[in-house]
The first five atom37 places (N, CA, C, CB, O) and aatype in JSON, in Angstrom:
{
  "aatype": [12, 16, 6, 9, 16, 5, 3, 13, 13, 0, 1, 10, 8, 19, 10, 2, 1, 1, 6, 11, 10, 1, 19, 9, 5, 10, 10, 19, 6, 3, 10, 0, 1, 16, 6, 6, 11, 16, 0, 7, 15, 12, 14, 11, 16, 15, 17, 14, 0, 2, 18, 13, 3, 6, 16, 13, 7, 15, 10, 15, 3, 3, 14, 10, 19, 1, 14, 6, 5, 7, 19, 13, 6, 19, 1, 6, 6, 10, 16],
  "atom_mask": [
    [1, 1, 1, 1, 1],
    [1, 1, 1, 1, 1],
    [1, 1, 1, 1, 1],
    [1, 1, 1, 1, 1],
    [1, 1, 1, 1, 1],
    [1, 1, 1, 1, 1],
    [1, 1, 1, 1, 1],
    [1, 1, 1, 1, 1],
    [1, 1, 1, 1, 1],
    [1, 1, 1, 1, 1],
    [1, 1, 1, 1, 1],
    [1, 1, 1, 1, 1],
    [1, 1, 1, 1, 1],
    [1, 1, 1, 1, 1],
    [1, 1, 1, 1, 1],
    [1, 1, 1, 1, 1],
    [1, 1, 1, 1, 1],
    [1, 1, 1, 1, 1],
    [1, 1, 1, 1, 1],
    [1, 1, 1, 1, 1],
    [1, 1, 1, 1, 1],
    [1, 1, 1, 1, 1],
    [1, 1, 1, 1, 1],
    [1, 1, 1, 1, 1],
    [1, 1, 1, 1, 1],
    [1, 1, 1, 1, 1],
    [1, 1, 1, 1, 1],
    [1, 1, 1, 1, 1],
    [1, 1, 1, 1, 1],
    [1, 1, 1, 1, 1],
    [1, 1, 1, 1, 1],
    [1, 1, 1, 1, 1],
    [1, 1, 1, 1, 1],
    [1, 1, 1, 1, 1],
    [1, 1, 1, 1, 1],
    [1, 1, 1, 1, 1],
    [1, 1, 1, 1, 1],
    [1, 1, 1, 1, 1],
    [1, 1, 1, 1, 1],
    [1, 1, 1, 0, 1],
    [1, 1, 1, 1, 1],
    [1, 1, 1, 1, 1],
    [1, 1, 1, 1, 1],
    [1, 1, 1, 1, 1],
    [1, 1, 1, 1, 1],
    [1, 1, 1, 1, 1],
    [1, 1, 1, 1, 1],
    [1, 1, 1, 1, 1],
    [1, 1, 1, 1, 1],
    [1, 1, 1, 1, 1],
    [1, 1, 1, 1, 1],
    [1, 1, 1, 1, 1],
    [1, 1, 1, 1, 1],
    [1, 1, 1, 1, 1],
    [1, 1, 1, 1, 1],
    [1, 1, 1, 1, 1],
    [1, 1, 1, 0, 1],
    [1, 1, 1, 1, 1],
    [1, 1, 1, 1, 1],
    [1, 1, 1, 1, 1],
    [1, 1, 1, 1, 1],
    [1, 1, 1, 1, 1],
    [1, 1, 1, 1, 1],
    [1, 1, 1, 1, 1],
    [1, 1, 1, 1, 1],
    [1, 1, 1, 1, 1],
    [1, 1, 1, 1, 1],
    [1, 1, 1, 1, 1],
    [1, 1, 1, 1, 1],
    [1, 1, 1, 0, 1],
    [1, 1, 1, 1, 1],
    [1, 1, 1, 1, 1],
    [1, 1, 1, 1, 1],
    [1, 1, 1, 1, 1],
    [1, 1, 1, 1, 1],
    [1, 1, 1, 1, 1],
    [1, 1, 1, 1, 1],
    [1, 1, 1, 1, 1],
    [1, 1, 1, 1, 1]
  ],
  "atom_positions": [
    [[0.84, -1.17, 0.0], [0.0, 0.0, 0.0], [0.89, 1.24, 0.0], [-0.96, -0.01, 1.21], [1.89, 1.3, 0.71]],
    [[0.52, 2.22, -0.78], [1.31, 3.44, -0.84], [1.04, 4.3, 0.39], [0.99, 4.23, -2.13], [0.08, 4.07, 1.13]],
    [[1.9, 5.27, 0.59], [1.75, 6.19, 1.73], [0.45, 6.98, 1.62], [2.96, 7.15, 1.81], [-0.21, 7.24, 2.63]],
    [[0.11, 7.36, 0.4], [-1.14, 8.12, 0.18], [-2.34, 7.26, 0.55], [-1.24, 8.59, -1.3], [-3.27, 7.74, 1.2]],
    [[-2.33, 6.0, 0.13], [-3.44, 5.1, 0.44], [-3.56, 4.88, 1.94], [-3.26, 3.76, -0.29], [-4.66, 4.89, 2.48]],
    [[-2.44, 4.67, 2.6], [-2.46, 4.48, 4.05], [-3.02, 5.71, 4.76], [-1.04, 4.17, 4.57], [-3.83, 5.59, 5.68]],
    [[-2.59, 6.89, 4.32], [-3.09, 8.12, 4.91], [-4.59, 8.27, 4.67], [-2.34, 9.32, 4.33], [-5.32, 8.7, 5.56]],
    [[-5.03, 7.92, 3.45], [-6.45, 8.02, 3.13], [-7.28, 7.13, 4.05], [-6.68, 7.62, 1.66], [-8.28, 7.58, 4.62]],
    [[-6.87, 5.88, 4.2], [-7.62, 4.97, 5.05], [-7.57, 5.37, 6.53], [-7.1, 3.55, 4.89], [-8.53, 5.16, 7.27]],
    [[-6.46, 5.95, 6.95], [-6.37, 6.42, 8.33], [-7.37, 7.56, 8.56], [-4.93, 6.89, 8.65], [-8.02, 7.61, 9.61]],
    [[-7.48, 8.45, 7.61], [-8.44, 9.56, 7.73], [-9.87, 9.06, 7.6], [-8.16, 10.62, 6.67], [-10.76, 9.56, 8.28]],
    [[-10.1, 8.09, 6.74], [-11.43, 7.53, 6.54], [-11.93, 6.83, 7.8], [-11.42, 6.56, 5.36], [-13.12, 6.84, 8.1]],
    [[-11.01, 6.23, 8.51], [-11.35, 5.47, 9.72], [-12.04, 6.33, 10.78], [-10.08, 4.85, 10.3], [-12.88, 5.82, 11.53]],
    [[-11.71, 7.6, 10.86], [-12.28, 8.45, 11.91], [-13.63, 9.06, 11.53], [-11.31, 9.56, 12.24], [-14.29, 9.68, 12.37]],
    [[-14.04, 8.9, 10.28], [-15.32, 9.47, 9.85], [-16.49, 8.63, 10.34], [-15.37, 9.59, 8.33], [-16.36, 7.42, 10.56]],
    [[-17.64, 9.29, 10.5], [-18.84, 8.52, 10.85], [-19.42, 7.91, 9.58], [-19.9, 9.43, 11.57], [-18.94, 8.17, 8.48]],
    [[-20.45, 7.1, 9.74], [-21.04, 6.37, 8.61], [-21.51, 7.3, 7.5], [-22.2, 5.52, 9.09], [-21.24, 7.04, 6.32]],
    [[-22.19, 8.36, 7.85], [-22.72, 9.3, 6.84], [-21.57, 9.95, 6.06], [-23.59, 10.38, 7.51], [-21.66, 10.09, 4.84]],
    [[-20.52, 10.34, 6.75], [-19.38, 10.96, 6.09], [-18.67, 9.96, 5.16], [-18.38, 11.51, 7.13], [-18.23, 10.32, 4.08]],
    [[-18.58, 8.7, 5.6], [-17.96, 7.67, 4.76], [-18.78, 7.46, 3.48], [-17.84, 6.34, 5.55], [-18.22, 7.33, 2.39]],
    [[-20.1, 7.42, 3.63], [-20.95, 7.25, 2.46], [-20.79, 8.42, 1.49], [-22.41, 7.13, 2.88], [-20.8, 8.22, 0.27]],
    [[-20.63, 9.61, 2.01], [-20.43, 10.79, 1.16], [-19.1, 10.69, 0.41], [-20.46, 12.09, 2.01], [-19.02, 11.04, -0.76]],
    [[-18.06, 10.2, 1.08], [-16.76, 10.03, 0.44], [-16.89, 9.01, -0.7], [-15.68, 9.56, 1.47], [-16.35, 9.23, -1.79]],
    [[-17.59, 7.92, -0.45], [-17.8, 6.9, -1.48], [-18.54, 7.5, -2.67], [-18.58, 5.7, -0.91], [-18.18, 7.26, -3.83]],
    [[-19.58, 8.29, -2.39], [-20.35, 8.93, -3.46], [-19.45, 9.84, -4.29], [-21.52, 9.74, -2.87], [-19.53, 9.82, -5.52]],
    [[-18.62, 10.62, -3.65], [-17.72, 11.52, -4.38], [-16.71, 10.74, -5.22], [-16.98, 12.43, -3.4], [-16.4, 11.14, -6.34]],
    [[-16.21, 9.63, -4.7], [-15.26, 8.8, -5.45], [-15.92, 8.19, -6.69], [-14.69, 7.7, -4.56], [-15.32, 8.14, -7.77]],
    [[-17.15, 7.72, -6.52], [-17.88, 7.13, -7.66], [-18.15, 8.19, -8.72], [-19.2, 6.5, -7.18], [-17.99, 7.92, -9.91]],
    [[-18.56, 9.38, -8.31], [-18.81, 10.47, -9.26], [-17.53, 10.84, -10.0], [-19.38, 11.71, -8.53], [-17.55, 11.07, -11.2]],
    [[-16.41, 10.89, -9.28], [-15.13, 11.22, -9.9], [-14.72, 10.13, -10.89], [-14.05, 11.4, -8.82], [-14.22, 10.44, -11.97]],
    [[-14.94, 8.89, -10.53], [-14.62, 7.78, -11.43], [-15.47, 7.85, -12.69], [-14.83, 6.44, -10.72], [-14.97, 7.61, -13.79]],
    [[-16.75, 8.17, -12.54], [-17.65, 8.28, -13.7], [-17.19, 9.4, -14.62], [-19.1, 8.53, -13.23], [-17.19, 9.23, -15.84]],
    [[-16.78, 10.54, -14.06], [-16.29, 11.65, -14.88], [-15.01, 11.25, -15.62], [-16.03, 12.88, -14.01], [-14.84, 11.59, -16.79]],
    [[-14.14, 10.54, -14.93], [-12.88, 10.09, -15.54], [-13.16, 9.13, -16.7], [-11.98, 9.41, -14.5], [-12.52, 9.22, -17.74]],
    [[-14.12, 8.22, -16.52], [-14.45, 7.28, -17.58], [-15.06, 8.01, -18.78], [-15.42, 6.21, -17.06], [-14.81, 7.63, -19.93]],
    [[-15.87, 9.03, -18.53], [-16.46, 9.8, -19.62], [-15.37, 10.5, -20.44], [-17.46, 10.84, -19.07], [-15.45, 10.55, -21.66]],
    [[-14.36, 11.03, -19.75], [-13.29, 11.74, -20.44], [-12.46, 10.78, -21.29], [-12.39, 12.45, -19.43], [-12.02, 11.14, -22.38]],
    [[-12.23, 9.57, -20.8], [-11.37, 8.63, -21.52], [-12.14, 7.76, -22.5], [-10.65, 7.75, -20.54], [-11.53, 7.01, -23.26]],
    [[-13.46, 7.84, -22.51], [-14.27, 6.99, -23.39], [-13.92, 7.21, -24.85], [-15.75, 7.25, -23.17], [-13.89, 6.25, -25.62]],
    [[-13.66, 8.43, -25.25], [-13.32, 8.73, -26.63], [-11.96, 8.21, -27.04], [0.0, 0.0, 0.0], [-11.7, 8.0, -28.22]],
    [[-11.08, 8.0, -26.08], [-9.73, 7.54, -26.41], [-9.59, 6.02, -26.33], [-8.73, 8.19, -25.48], [-8.53, 5.48, -26.65]],
    [[-10.65, 5.34, -25.91], [-10.6, 3.88, -25.81], [-10.7, 3.28, -27.21], [-11.73, 3.35, -24.89], [-11.36, 3.84, -28.09]],
    [[-10.06, 2.12, -27.42], [-10.16, 1.49, -28.74], [-11.59, 1.04, -29.03], [-9.21, 0.3, -28.83], [-12.32, 0.64, -28.13]],
    [[-11.96, 1.11, -30.29], [-13.29, 0.74, -30.7], [-13.42, -0.78, -30.65], [-13.6, 1.29, -32.12], [-12.53, -1.5, -31.11]],
    [[-14.52, -1.28, -30.12], [-14.7, -2.72, -29.99], [-15.88, -3.23, -30.8], [-14.87, -3.1, -28.54], [-16.24, -4.4, -30.68]],
    [[-16.48, -2.38, -31.62], [-17.64, -2.81, -32.4], [-17.19, -3.26, -33.78], [-18.68, -1.67, -32.52], [-16.04, -3.07, -34.17]],
    [[-18.11, -3.86, -34.52], [-17.83, -4.33, -35.87], [-17.66, -3.12, -36.79], [-18.97, -5.26, -36.39], [-18.28, -2.08, -36.57]],
    [[-16.82, -3.25, -37.82], [-16.65, -2.16, -38.79], [-17.97, -1.88, -39.51], [-15.55, -2.5, -39.81], [-18.84, -2.75, -39.59]],
    [[-18.1, -0.67, -40.03], [-19.31, -0.29, -40.75], [-19.53, -1.22, -41.93], [-19.22, 1.17, -41.23], [-18.58, -1.56, -42.64]],
    [[-20.77, -1.64, -42.14], [-21.18, -2.51, -43.25], [-20.51, -3.89, -43.25], [-20.88, -1.84, -44.55], [-20.53, -4.57, -44.27]],
    [[-19.94, -4.29, -42.14], [-19.23, -5.58, -42.08], [-20.13, -6.74, -42.49], [-18.7, -5.81, -40.67], [-19.74, -7.55, -43.33]],
    [[-21.31, -6.83, -41.91], [-22.18, -7.96, -42.19], [-22.76, -7.9, -43.6], [-23.31, -8.02, -41.18], [-22.92, -8.94, -44.25]],
    [[-23.06, -6.72, -44.09], [-23.55, -6.59, -45.46], [-22.49, -7.04, -46.47], [-23.96, -5.13, -45.75], [-22.82, -7.64, -47.5]],
    [[-21.23, -6.76, -46.18], [-20.16, -7.09, -47.11], [-19.69, -8.54, -47.0], [-18.99, -6.18, -46.89], [-19.12, -9.07, -47.96]],
    [[-19.92, -9.19, -45.88], [-19.41, -10.55, -45.69], [-20.49, -11.62, -45.71], [-18.67, -10.63, -44.4], [-20.17, -12.8, -45.86]],
    [[-21.75, -11.25, -45.57], [-22.82, -12.24, -45.55], [-22.85, -13.02, -46.86], [-24.18, -11.56, -45.3], [-22.86, -12.43, -47.94]],
    [[-22.85, -14.34, -46.75], [-22.91, -15.19, -47.94], [-21.59, -15.36, -48.66], [0.0, 0.0, 0.0], [-21.55, -15.89, -49.77]],
    [[-20.5, -14.91, -48.07], [-19.22, -14.97, -48.76], [-18.73, -16.4, -48.98], [-18.18, -14.2, -47.98], [-17.87, -16.61, -49.83]],
    [[-19.26, -17.38, -48.27], [-18.86, -18.77, -48.47], [-19.92, -19.57, -49.22], [-18.58, -19.43, -47.13], [-19.84, -20.8, -49.28]],
    [[-20.9, -18.91, -49.79], [-22.0, -19.64, -50.44], [-21.52, -20.45, -51.64], [-23.08, -18.67, -50.88], [-22.1, -21.5, -51.94]],
    [[-20.48, -20.0, -52.33], [-19.98, -20.76, -53.48], [-18.99, -21.84, -53.07], [-19.33, -19.81, -54.48], [-18.65, -22.71, -53.88]],
    [[-18.51, -21.81, -51.83], [-17.58, -22.82, -51.33], [-17.95, -23.13, -49.87], [-16.08, -22.31, -51.44], [-17.22, -22.77, -48.95]],
    [[-19.08, -23.81, -49.68], [-19.56, -24.02, -48.31], [-18.61, -24.9, -47.49], [-20.94, -24.65, -48.34], [-17.89, -25.74, -48.03]],
    [[-18.64, -24.69, -46.2], [-17.85, -25.52, -45.3], [-18.5, -26.89, -45.2], [-17.73, -24.86, -43.9], [-19.72, -27.01, -45.08]],
    [[-17.67, -27.92, -45.25], [-18.16, -29.29, -45.16], [-17.38, -29.99, -44.06], [-18.03, -30.06, -46.52], [-16.15, -29.9, -44.0]],
    [[-18.1, -30.67, -43.2], [-17.43, -31.42, -42.14], [-17.18, -32.84, -42.65], [-18.28, -31.43, -40.81], [-18.13, -33.56, -42.97]],
    [[-15.92, -33.23, -42.72], [-15.64, -34.58, -43.21], [-16.01, -35.64, -42.17], [-14.14, -34.71, -43.58], [-16.29, -35.32, -41.01]],
    [[-16.02, -36.89, -42.6], [-16.29, -37.99, -41.68], [-15.3, -37.92, -40.52], [-16.19, -39.36, -42.4], [-14.14, -37.54, -40.7]],
    [[-15.76, -38.28, -39.34], [-14.93, -38.17, -38.16], [-14.14, -39.43, -37.86], [-15.78, -37.82, -36.98], [-13.3, -39.44, -36.96]],
    [[-14.4, -40.48, -38.59], [-13.64, -41.7, -38.37], [-14.19, -42.5, -37.19], [0.0, 0.0, 0.0], [-15.21, -42.15, -36.6]],
    [[-13.48, -43.57, -36.86], [-13.89, -44.44, -35.76], [-13.05, -44.08, -34.54], [-13.72, -45.96, -36.13], [-11.83, -44.0, -34.6]],
    [[-13.74, -43.87, -33.44], [-13.05, -43.52, -32.21], [-12.7, -44.78, -31.44], [-13.91, -42.58, -31.36], [-13.46, -45.74, -31.43]],
    [[-11.57, -44.75, -30.8], [-11.16, -45.91, -30.0], [-12.07, -46.03, -28.77], [-9.68, -45.79, -29.57], [-12.55, -45.03, -28.24]],
    [[-12.27, -47.24, -28.35], [-13.07, -47.49, -27.14], [-12.08, -47.54, -25.98], [-13.91, -48.85, -27.24], [-11.13, -48.32, -25.97]],
    [[-12.33, -46.69, -25.01], [-11.42, -46.63, -23.85], [-12.08, -47.28, -22.64], [-11.03, -45.15, -23.52], [-13.3, -47.36, -22.54]],
    [[-11.27, -47.73, -21.75], [-11.81, -48.34, -20.54], [-12.37, -47.25, -19.63], [-10.73, -49.17, -19.79], [-11.82, -46.15, -19.57]],
    [[-13.45, -47.54, -18.95], [-14.12, -46.56, -18.11], [-13.3, -46.27, -16.86], [-15.53, -47.05, -17.73], [-12.67, -47.16, -16.29]],
    [[-13.34, -45.02, -16.45], [-12.7, -44.62, -15.2], [-13.63, -44.95, -14.05], [-12.34, -43.11, -15.21], [-14.85, -44.78, -14.16]],
    [[-13.09, -45.4, -12.96], [-13.93, -45.71, -11.8], [-13.61, -44.83, -10.64], [-13.78, -47.16, -11.39], [-14.23, -44.95, -9.58]]
  ]
}
């Protein structure tokens, strides 16, 4: 734990319940503001524009085929 964190918890320890709840509320609000600011700089995780329109049916002329799976060996049962 850093010195700042230790100091924070030491100060938090002396607060009453209502004051602690207020500190939590302020921390959550600050975190929400920080996330809003960084949301634009986060990498995009959605599909590219027109992705499904451009790729739908792309394997229709060469469909995937599952070949025969062969014969599986018979193993002794575990007890």
